[in-house]
N, C-alpha and C positions, 0 to 999 in steps of 0.2 A: 650103165653110168655114163660111159663115153659118150651115148648119143644124147644123153640129158644136158650133158656139159657143152657140147656143139650144139645143140637147141637153143641153148639158153645164151649165147654169144652171137648167135644168127641176128644180123642186122634187120630190122623190120618185120620180124616174125612175132606169132602169137606165143612161141614159148618163152620168147626172151621177157613179153610183158608177163608172161604167168611165173616165171623164175622170179622178176624183180618184185612183183605183187607178194609174192609168197617169203621171200629171202628176208623182208624187212621182218616180218612176224615171227618166222619158224627158224630162221638161221640159213646160211647157205646150203649145208649140206641136208638139210631136209629138204629145202626147197628142189634141190638137185632129183631127189628122190621122186618127189611129187612130180615134176616134170617128166622124169622115165616113166612114171605109171600113165600120163596123158600121152604120151608117145604110143605105149601098150596097146592101149585103151582105142587110141586112132586108127593104128595097124589092125586091130581085131575088126572094126567096124569098117575098114579098107576091105579088109578078105572077105569078110562075111556079106558084104553088101556089093561087092565088084564093082567099087567107084575109085576114082583118083582123089587125091588130097588137093584138098584147097584151104589154104592158109587163112585163117581169119583176121591176121593184121596186128602190127603192133599195138594199134591205137582201137582194139576190139572192146575192152573194159570202158572206154572214155563213150563209144558209141552207144554201148547198151543200156546207160543210164547218166545221160548228159545232166538231168538236173542235180543227181547227187554228186556229181563232179564239180558242179558250179557251186555247191553248198561247202563242200570241203575247202576248194580254191578260197573261198569267201571267208572261212573261218581262219585259214592261214594268214590271210592277209589282214584280218581283225587283231591276229595276235602279233602282227607288227606294229599295231597302234593306229591302223587306218580306219574311215568307218566305209562300210560297204552296204549299197542296198540294190537288190538282184530284183531286176524287172524280164519277163519274158519279152523278147521280140517277136512282133506279130510277122508272120510269112506273107509277102505281097504275092497275089496270084498272077 
């Protein structure tokens, strides 16, 4: 439990992002238990595969699905009374 608490407070870490993502839906205590479980799963795989830990970063969930993030942010802006039009920017080569 102490490791989950420390992991949820580390700046720029995946565990902090996971904690905040879960705490809003489940509450602080259940989110810490889930973070502790994530730590245990990571340690198991590190020991089983003999690799080193690579943190995914605090923005892992944003990088995983940017379209969903844009949709959610647009919805929040619309709730404030503004009109939003989303367009995909084309990447210049």
